[in-house]
C-alpha positions in Angstrom: 0.0 0.0 0.0 1.1 3.6 -0.7 1.8 5.6 2.4 0.9 9.3 2.0 2.8 11.6 4.3 1.2 15.0 4.9 3.7 17.5 6.2 1.6 19.5 8.6 2.5 22.3 11.0 -0.2 23.2 13.6 -2.3 26.0 12.1 -0.9 28.9 14.1 -0.8 32.5 12.8 2.4 33.4 11.0 3.7 29.8 11.0 2.1 28.3 7.9 2.2 30.5 4.7 4.2 33.2 6.5 4.3 35.5 3.5 0.6 35.4 2.7 -0.6 38.1 5.1 1.9 40.6 3.7 1.0 39.9 0.0 -2.8 39.2 0.2 -6.0 40.6 1.8 -5.7 37.9 4.5 -4.6 38.4 8.0 -2.1 36.0 9.7 -5.0 34.4 11.5 -6.9 33.9 8.3 -3.9 32.5 6.6 -3.6 30.0 9.4 -7.3 29.1 8.9 -6.6 28.6 5.2 -3.7 26.3 6.0 -6.1 24.3 8.2 -8.7 24.1 5.5 -6.2 22.8 3.0 -4.9 20.2 5.4 -8.5 19.0 6.0 -9.2 18.8 2.2 -6.0 16.8 1.8 -6.7 14.4 4.6 -10.1 13.8 3.2 -8.7 13.1 -0.3 -6.2 10.6 1.1 -8.9 8.9 3.2 -11.0 8.3 0.1 -8.1 6.9 -1.9 -6.4 3.5 -1.7 -3.5 4.9 0.3 -2.9 5.2 4.1 -2.4 8.6 5.7 0.5 9.6 8.0 0.4 13.1 9.4 4.0 14.1 9.9 4.3 17.2 12.1 7.1 19.3 13.6 7.2 18.8 17.3 7.1 21.9 19.5 10.9 22.0 19.9 11.4 22.2 16.1 9.0 25.1 15.6 10.4 28.7 15.6 10.4 30.0 19.1 7.9 32.8 18.4 5.3 30.1 17.3 5.6 27.8 20.3 2.6 27.6 22.6 1.4 25.4 25.4 -0.7 23.4 23.0 0.6 20.1 21.6 1.0 20.1 17.8 -0.3 16.6 17.6 -3.5 17.5 19.5 -4.1 20.5 17.1 -3.7 18.3 14.1 -5.8 15.5 15.5 -8.6 18.0 16.0 -8.3 19.0 12.3 -8.5 15.3 11.3 -11.5 14.8 13.4 -13.3 17.6 11.6 -12.3 16.2 8.2 -12.5 12.5 8.4 -15.2 9.9 9.2 -12.7 7.7 11.1 -9.4 9.0 12.5 -8.4 5.6 14.0 -6.4 4.5 11.0 -4.5 7.8 10.7 -0.9 7.8 12.0 0.4 11.0 13.6 4.2 11.0 14.0 6.7 13.8 14.7 9.3 14.8 12.2 13.0 14.2 12.9 15.7 16.3 11.5 17.1 19.8 11.4 16.0 20.8 7.9 13.0 20.2 5.7 15.1 18.0 3.5 16.4 16.0 6.4 12.9 15.5 7.8 11.5 14.4 4.5 14.5 12.1 3.9 14.2 10.5 7.4 10.5 9.8 7.0 10.7 8.4 3.4 13.8 6.3 4.1 12.3 4.8 7.3 9.0 3.9 5.6 10.6 2.3 2.6 13.5 0.5 4.3 12.3 -0.2 7.8 8.6 -0.6 7.3 8.9 -1.9 3.7 6.2 0.3 2.3 5.6 -0.3 -1.4 5.7 3.4 -2.1 5.8 6.7 -0.1 4.3 10.0 -1.1 5.1 13.3 0.4 2.5 16.1 0.3 3.8 19.5 1.5 0.2 20.7 2.0 0.6 23.7 -0.3 -2.4 23.1 -2.6 -6.1 22.2 -2.0 -6.3 20.4 -5.3 -5.1 17.0 -4.2 -7.9 14.5 -5.0 -8.6 10.9 -4.5 -8.4 10.3 -8.2 -5.1 12.1 -8.4 -3.6 10.0 -5.6 -4.7 6.7 -7.1 -3.6 7.7 -10.6 -0.2 8.7 -9.3 0.1 5.5 -7.4 -0.2 3.7 -10.8 2.7 5.7 -12.1 4.8 4.6 -9.1 4.5 1.0 -10.2 6.8 1.7 -13.1 8.8 4.7 -11.9 10.9 5.1 -8.8 10.0 8.8 -8.5 6.8 10.7 -9.4 6.6 14.5 -9.0 3.7 17.0 -9.1 4.9 20.4 -10.2 3.7 23.6 -8.4 4.4 27.3 -8.8 8.0 28.5 -9.4 9.5 25.0 -9.4 7.9 23.8 -6.2 6.3 20.4 -5.8 2.9 19.6 -4.3 3.5 15.8 -4.7 6.7 13.7 -4.4 6.4 10.0 -4.6 9.1 7.4 -4.2 9.6 3.7 -4.4 13.3 4.1 -3.8 15.5 6.6 -2.0 17.6 9.4 -3.3 20.2 11.5 -1.5 17.8 13.6 0.6 20.5 15.9 2.1 19.3 18.9 0.2 16.4 17.3 -1.7 13.8 20.0 -1.0 16.2 22.9 -1.9 14.4 25.3 -4.3 13.5 24.7 -7.0 12.5 21.3 -5.4 11.1 20.0 -8.7 14.4 20.3 -10.5 16.4 19.2 -7.4 14.4 16.0 -7.0 14.5 15.2 -10.7 18.3 15.6 -10.8 18.7 13.5 -7.7 16.6 10.8 -9.2 18.6 10.8 -12.3 21.8 10.5 -10.3 20.5 7.3 -8.8 19.4 5.9 -12.2 15.8 6.2 -11.2 13.0 6.8 -13.7 10.9 9.9 -13.0 7.3 10.6 -14.1 5.1 13.6 -13.6 1.5 14.2 -12.6 -0.5 17.3 -13.7 0.7 20.7 -12.4 -1.4 22.3 -9.7 -1.4 25.9 -8.2 0.5 26.0 -5.0 0.3 28.7 -2.3 3.1 30.8 -1.0 2.2 34.4 -1.8 -1.0 36.4 -2.6 -0.5 35.9 -6.3 -0.5 32.2 -5.8 -3.6 32.4 -3.7 -5.3 34.4 -6.5 -4.7 31.4 -8.9 -6.3 29.1 -6.3 -9.3 31.4 -5.8 -9.8 31.8 -9.6 -9.8 28.0 -10.1 -12.1 27.3 -7.2 -14.6 29.9 -8.4 -14.4 28.5 -12.0 -15.1 25.0 -10.7 -18.1 26.3 -8.7 -19.4 28.0 -11.8 -18.9 24.9 -13.9 -20.5 22.7 -11.2 -17.3 20.6 -10.9 -15.8 19.1 -7.8 -14.1 21.5 -5.4 -12.1 21.2 -2.2 -14.9 21.5 0.3 -13.2 23.2 3.2 -11.0 25.6 1.2 -14.0 26.6 -1.0 -16.1 27.3 2.1 -13.4 29.5 3.5 -13.0 31.4 0.2 -16.7 32.1 0.3 -16.6 33.1 3.9 -13.8 35.6 3.3 -15.4 36.9 0.1 -12.2 36.3 -1.9 -12.4 37.1 -5.6 -10.1 37.8 -8.5 -10.7 40.9 -10.6 -8.7 43.2 -12.9 -6.8 44.4 -9.9 -5.9 40.9 -8.7 -7.0 39.2 -5.5 -9.6 41.2 -3.5 -12.5 40.8 -1.1 -16.1 41.4 -1.9 
């Protein structure tokens, strides 16, 4: 079975999407709520797929000091999962280990592949709401014949990174992660395949792309990420000739 690893920080203001408040109409608290909504949409997509979900979070001591609180990160993320999922009992919650994002991703992927003998491991950075059940299952098929499968995001980022074998993870997530991972895969002699590009969020311009697609999907009566869409409606976010705005 494919193990899907969702990289998830507790949704605290200024911690997730730290540049969003300065580049969009959202406040830091609203950006944190958006991060929570995207995490819930992603959890639900994984639950409905043929994969198993592992929520991989930074423990309190690995968070920047200004974002540490008395609340336990695992408890905050379990609360999100309880809102999103019908049954949380099969979801694993495990702390990340490592001093950098690359190290933490590498430690998790390597452990799952080599120690737990997972057939494939997928890492989702939690930076797009457009991860779907169909997309997860389709990408899993690609992992049957390719050691690495990547989902491109904005500016060379990735929203999906799947592995059936390891690479040198030392600086694997160094920007642009898409290029970095592809080069590392080639260095190991691995075959790399890609899944469709999705808009990912870091800045207000990125969020504008997400809002525009969500509103287009609503107009076309197509499937939308439920929690993210509800928040976009609540905040009155729209995209007009001036860019991202609020109604």
